[in-house]
C-alpha positions as CSV (number, residue, x, y, z in Angstrom):
1,X,0.0,0.0,0.0
2,X,1.3,3.5,-0.9
3,X,1.8,5.5,2.3
4,X,1.1,9.2,2.8
5,X,4.8,10.0,3.0
6,X,5.3,8.4,-0.4
7,X,2.6,10.6,-1.8
8,X,4.2,13.7,-0.3
9,X,1.9,14.2,2.7
10,X,3.1,15.7,6.0
11,X,1.5,16.8,9.3
12,X,1.7,20.6,9.6
13,X,2.9,22.2,12.9
14,X,0.2,23.4,15.2
15,X,1.2,27.0,14.9
16,X,0.7,27.0,11.1
17,X,-2.6,28.6,9.9
18,X,-5.8,26.8,10.9
19,X,-9.0,26.5,9.1
20,X,-10.5,25.5,12.4
21,X,-10.5,23.4,15.6
22,X,-12.3,20.1,16.2
23,X,-13.9,19.3,19.6
24,X,-16.0,16.5,20.9
25,X,-18.6,17.9,23.3
26,X,-18.3,16.5,26.9
27,X,-21.2,14.3,28.1
28,X,-19.6,11.4,30.0
29,X,-20.2,12.3,33.7
30,X,-17.9,9.4,34.8
31,X,-14.9,11.3,33.3
32,X,-15.4,14.0,35.9
33,X,-17.0,12.1,38.8
34,X,-18.9,14.5,41.0
35,X,-17.6,17.5,39.1
36,X,-19.2,17.4,35.7
37,X,-21.4,20.5,35.9
38,X,-18.5,23.0,35.5
39,X,-17.1,21.2,32.4
40,X,-19.5,22.3,29.7
41,X,-19.1,26.0,30.7
42,X,-15.3,25.7,30.4
43,X,-15.8,24.2,26.9
44,X,-18.1,27.1,26.0
45,X,-15.6,29.7,27.2
46,X,-12.9,27.9,25.1
47,X,-15.2,27.9,22.0
48,X,-15.9,31.6,22.5
49,X,-12.2,32.5,22.3
50,X,-11.6,30.1,19.3
51,X,-14.6,31.2,17.3
52,X,-13.4,34.7,17.2
53,X,-10.4,33.5,15.3
54,X,-11.2,30.3,13.3
55,X,-14.0,27.8,12.7
56,X,-14.9,25.5,15.5
57,X,-16.3,22.0,14.6
58,X,-18.0,20.2,17.3
59,X,-18.9,16.5,17.4
60,X,-22.3,15.9,19.0
61,X,-24.5,12.9,19.4
62,X,-27.5,14.5,17.5
63,X,-29.9,17.3,17.3
64,X,-30.8,17.4,21.0
65,X,-27.2,17.8,22.1
66,X,-26.6,20.4,19.3
67,X,-29.5,22.5,20.7
68,X,-28.2,22.2,24.2
69,X,-24.7,23.3,23.2
70,X,-26.1,26.1,21.1
71,X,-27.9,27.5,24.1
72,X,-24.8,27.3,26.2
73,X,-22.7,29.0,23.6
74,X,-25.3,31.7,23.1
75,X,-25.3,32.4,26.9
76,X,-21.6,32.8,26.7
77,X,-21.6,35.1,23.7
78,X,-19.7,32.8,21.3
79,X,-19.8,33.6,17.6
80,X,-22.4,31.1,16.5
81,X,-21.7,31.8,12.8
82,X,-18.2,30.3,13.1
83,X,-19.4,27.1,15.0
84,X,-20.3,24.0,13.1
85,X,-21.9,20.8,14.4
86,X,-21.3,17.3,13.2
87,X,-23.4,14.3,14.3
88,X,-20.6,12.0,15.3
89,X,-21.5,10.3,18.6
90,X,-18.6,9.8,20.9
91,X,-17.7,7.9,24.1
92,X,-15.8,10.8,25.6
93,X,-14.5,14.3,25.0
94,X,-10.7,13.8,24.3
95,X,-10.7,14.8,20.7
96,X,-6.9,15.1,20.5
97,X,-6.7,11.3,20.8
98,X,-9.7,10.1,18.9
99,X,-10.3,12.9,16.4
100,X,-9.2,13.4,12.8
101,X,-5.4,13.9,12.3
102,X,-5.1,16.1,9.2
103,X,-2.1,15.8,6.9
104,X,-1.4,17.9,3.8
105,X,0.2,17.3,0.4
106,X,1.9,20.1,-1.5
107,X,1.9,20.2,-5.2
108,X,4.0,22.0,-7.8
109,X,1.4,24.5,-8.8
110,X,1.1,25.7,-5.2
111,X,-2.2,23.9,-4.6
112,X,-2.4,21.7,-1.5
113,X,-4.7,18.8,-0.8
114,X,-5.5,17.2,2.5
115,X,-6.3,13.8,4.0
116,X,-7.0,12.2,7.4
117,X,-5.0,9.6,9.2
118,X,-7.3,7.2,11.2
119,X,-5.1,5.5,13.8
120,X,-6.6,2.7,15.9
121,X,-7.8,4.0,19.3
122,X,-8.1,1.7,22.4
123,X,-8.7,4.3,25.2
124,X,-5.1,4.5,26.4
125,X,-4.4,0.8,26.6
126,X,-8.0,-0.4,27.2
127,X,-8.4,1.6,30.4
128,X,-11.9,3.1,29.7
129,X,-14.2,0.9,27.7
130,X,-16.3,1.3,25.6
131,X,-14.4,3.2,23.0
132,X,-16.0,2.0,19.8
133,X,-17.6,5.3,18.9
134,X,-14.4,7.3,19.5
135,X,-12.5,4.8,17.3
136,X,-14.5,5.6,14.2
137,X,-14.6,9.4,14.5
138,X,-11.8,10.1,12.0
139,X,-13.3,7.9,9.2
140,X,-16.8,9.5,9.8
141,X,-15.3,12.9,9.5
142,X,-13.3,12.0,6.4
143,X,-16.5,10.6,4.8
144,X,-18.5,13.7,5.6
145,X,-15.7,16.0,4.2
146,X,-15.0,13.8,1.2
147,X,-11.4,13.4,2.1
148,X,-9.0,10.4,1.6
149,X,-8.4,8.5,4.8
150,X,-5.3,6.4,5.6
151,X,-5.6,3.6,8.2
152,X,-2.2,2.5,9.5
153,X,-3.8,-0.3,11.6
154,X,-1.9,0.5,14.8
155,X,-2.8,2.3,18.0
156,X,-1.7,5.9,18.2
157,X,-3.0,9.0,20.0
158,X,-2.6,12.6,18.9
159,X,-1.4,13.7,22.4
160,X,1.5,11.2,22.2
161,X,3.3,13.1,19.4
162,X,4.3,16.6,18.5
163,X,5.8,17.9,15.3
164,X,7.7,20.9,14.1
165,X,6.2,20.8,10.6
166,X,9.7,20.5,9.0
167,X,10.4,16.8,9.5
168,X,10.9,16.3,13.3
169,X,8.6,14.5,15.7
170,X,9.0,14.2,19.5
171,X,7.4,11.5,21.6
172,X,8.0,9.4,24.7
173,X,9.1,5.8,25.3
174,X,6.7,5.5,28.2
175,X,3.7,5.8,25.9
176,X,4.6,4.5,22.5
177,X,6.7,1.6,23.7
178,X,4.0,0.6,26.3
179,X,2.9,-3.0,25.7
180,X,-0.8,-1.9,26.1
181,X,-0.6,-0.1,22.8
182,X,1.2,-2.1,20.1
183,X,2.8,-5.1,21.9
184,X,4.0,-6.6,18.6
185,X,6.0,-3.6,17.5
186,X,9.4,-2.5,18.6
187,X,10.9,1.0,18.5
188,X,12.1,0.8,14.9
189,X,8.8,-0.5,13.6
190,X,6.9,2.3,15.4
191,X,9.3,4.8,13.9
192,X,8.5,3.3,10.5
193,X,4.8,4.0,10.9
194,X,5.4,7.5,12.1
195,X,7.6,8.3,9.1
196,X,5.2,6.7,6.7
197,X,1.9,8.3,8.0
198,X,3.0,11.6,9.6
199,X,5.6,12.5,7.0
200,X,8.6,13.0,9.3
201,X,12.2,12.0,8.9
202,X,13.6,12.6,12.4
203,X,12.2,11.2,15.6
204,X,13.1,12.3,19.1
205,X,12.4,10.1,22.2
206,X,11.8,11.4,25.7
207,X,11.4,9.1,28.7
208,X,8.7,9.2,31.3
209,X,5.6,11.4,31.6
210,X,4.2,13.3,34.6
211,X,2.6,11.8,37.7
212,X,-1.1,11.3,37.5
213,X,-1.1,11.0,33.7
214,X,-3.4,8.0,32.7
215,X,-2.1,8.2,29.1
216,X,1.2,6.6,30.1
217,X,3.2,9.6,29.3
218,X,1.8,11.8,26.5
219,X,4.3,14.3,25.3
220,X,1.7,17.1,25.2
221,X,2.0,17.2,29.0
222,X,5.8,17.5,28.8
223,X,7.4,19.1,25.8
224,X,6.0,21.1,22.9
225,X,7.4,22.6,19.7
226,X,6.7,26.4,19.6
227,X,8.7,27.0,16.3
228,X,10.8,24.7,14.1
229,X,13.8,24.7,16.4
230,X,12.4,25.7,19.8
231,X,10.7,23.5,22.4
232,X,9.2,24.4,25.8
233,X,9.5,21.7,28.4
234,X,8.1,21.6,31.9
235,X,10.4,21.3,34.9
236,X,9.7,20.7,38.6
237,X,11.8,22.8,41.1
238,X,11.1,20.7,44.2
239,X,13.6,17.8,44.4
240,X,11.2,15.9,46.7
241,X,8.4,16.0,44.2
242,X,7.9,12.7,42.2
243,X,8.0,14.7,38.9
244,X,11.5,16.2,39.6
245,X,13.7,13.4,38.4
246,X,11.8,12.3,35.3
247,X,11.5,15.9,34.1
248,X,15.2,16.5,34.8
249,X,16.0,13.4,32.8
250,X,13.9,14.7,29.9
251,X,15.6,18.1,30.1
252,X,19.0,16.4,29.9
253,X,17.9,14.5,26.8
254,X,16.6,17.6,25.1
255,X,19.9,19.3,25.7
256,X,21.5,16.8,23.4
257,X,18.8,16.7,20.7
258,X,18.8,18.3,17.2
259,X,16.3,19.0,14.5
260,X,16.1,17.2,11.2
261,X,19.0,19.4,9.9
262,X,21.3,18.7,12.8
263,X,20.7,22.0,14.5
264,X,20.6,21.9,18.3
265,X,17.2,22.5,19.8
266,X,16.6,25.7,21.7
267,X,15.1,24.6,25.0
268,X,12.9,26.9,27.1
269,X,11.6,25.8,30.5
270,X,8.1,26.2,31.9
271,X,7.3,25.7,35.6
272,X,5.1,23.0,36.9
273,X,2.1,24.1,38.9
274,X,2.1,23.1,42.6
275,X,0.7,19.6,43.0
276,X,-3.0,19.4,42.4
277,X,-5.0,16.7,44.1
278,X,-8.7,15.6,44.1
279,X,-10.1,13.0,46.4
280,X,-6.6,11.7,47.1
281,X,-5.6,11.4,43.4
282,X,-2.6,13.4,41.9
283,X,-3.8,15.2,38.8
284,X,-1.7,15.7,35.6
285,X,-1.8,19.5,35.8
286,X,0.8,20.9,33.3
287,X,1.3,24.2,31.5
288,X,2.6,22.2,28.5
289,X,-1.0,21.3,27.7
290,X,-1.7,24.6,25.9
291,X,-3.4,24.8,22.5
292,X,-2.1,27.0,19.7
293,X,-4.8,28.6,17.5
294,X,-4.9,31.4,15.0
295,X,-3.6,34.5,16.8
296,X,-4.3,32.7,20.1
297,X,-2.7,30.4,22.7
298,X,-5.1,28.8,25.2
299,X,-3.2,28.2,28.5
300,X,-4.6,26.0,31.2
301,X,-4.1,27.7,34.6
302,X,-4.1,26.1,38.0
303,X,-1.9,28.1,40.4
304,X,-1.9,31.9,40.4
305,X,1.7,32.5,41.2
306,X,3.1,30.0,38.7
307,X,0.3,30.7,36.1
308,X,1.8,34.2,35.6
309,X,5.3,32.8,34.9
310,X,4.0,30.3,32.4
311,X,1.9,32.9,30.7
312,X,4.8,35.4,30.5
313,X,7.1,32.7,29.0
314,X,4.6,31.7,26.3
315,X,3.7,35.3,25.5
316,X,7.4,35.9,24.9
317,X,7.5,32.9,22.5
318,X,4.3,33.9,20.8
319,X,4.4,37.7,20.5
320,X,1.9,37.8,17.7
321,X,-0.7,35.7,19.6
322,X,-2.8,36.5,22.6
323,X,-1.9,34.0,25.4
324,X,-5.2,33.6,27.3
325,X,-5.3,31.6,30.6
326,X,-8.5,29.8,31.7
327,X,-8.8,28.1,35.0
328,X,-8.6,24.3,34.5
329,X,-8.6,23.0,38.0
330,X,-12.0,21.4,37.3
331,X,-11.2,20.3,33.7
332,X,-8.0,18.5,34.8
333,X,-10.1,16.3,37.2
334,X,-10.9,14.5,33.9
335,X,-7.1,14.0,33.6
336,X,-6.6,16.4,30.7
337,X,-6.7,20.0,29.6
338,X,-7.0,22.2,26.5
339,X,-4.6,20.3,24.2
340,X,-6.3,17.0,25.1
341,X,-9.7,18.2,24.0
342,X,-8.7,19.9,20.7
343,X,-7.5,18.8,17.3
344,X,-6.4,21.4,14.7
345,X,-7.6,21.5,11.2
346,X,-4.8,23.1,9.1
347,X,-5.7,25.6,6.5
348,X,-5.3,25.0,2.8
349,X,-5.5,28.7,2.1
350,X,-8.9,28.7,0.3
351,X,-11.6,26.5,1.7
352,X,-15.2,25.8,0.9
353,X,-17.8,26.5,3.5
354,X,-19.2,23.5,5.3
355,X,-22.7,23.1,6.7
356,X,-24.0,22.5,10.2
357,X,-25.4,19.0,9.2
358,X,-23.9,15.7,8.6
359,X,-24.2,14.3,5.1
């Protein structure tokens, strides 16, 4: 089978221009046990900021959920004209991991085309069944949009990888080499799939993730590209904290890493918020779980003193974007934040308008 890379496809970096952002509306109370009520308003606030700058595409179960969400967005003053609904029922709201991963193909005449990669999804190693509805979302979206779809046939989640759009991808051993994902594949075989379906040539491996992360170490809680040669990475300043050593180990690895052209990475550190707990459980609160949109960076906030440092650092790195912090102390009880619930739709430059109905 011809792979996307052989056809000239690549995954654009998150900071490249967007057509829009995809979300799956939250509805599973068990993901935020005893704390679900604040979650839809947080999503509505997020949509309000995004819809001012790009399209927002929301997966809902059907008309009833669409009407409910419309009311909530209207109450929050979101730009309804830039919000589109798609009747794709889901098991949960973590669209980064079950949503469509868009790739683009450049052509000699300057025209670009797009496709979707539909990785297998098994709810982070079978932790939260059922996940059958989530698993088919990318193919449903591709069918609705009339786009080609590539199916690698292995488990992969969007939050487990990050790209610089020039050929380099960063990930973690803790997640991609975990036997609960693809037990029959070794590192070199997983790298082959990433090169073939994401269109990268250079793969960087970090070690372990942060405490409380039920994804087994997603890189979007650790280290993110902010331009082709710069990464931000979280560090813990308390040697007694369980995150201190693994984050220092990742920092040391980054200091020796290069991009696809052999240039050393510029490494900028972000603080970790002070430990956040709920009902005795350590939560994976991290400032690295920000989302880059058109003229905007959505930053999850948890800790007023350290929030300011994280926001100042990111604003310096994204001077042309507004870095907006939103309190995620409730959202992270579901074990994720803004990057976990979003999936970017890169722009082709000129796009046709879509409708608010499934086809």
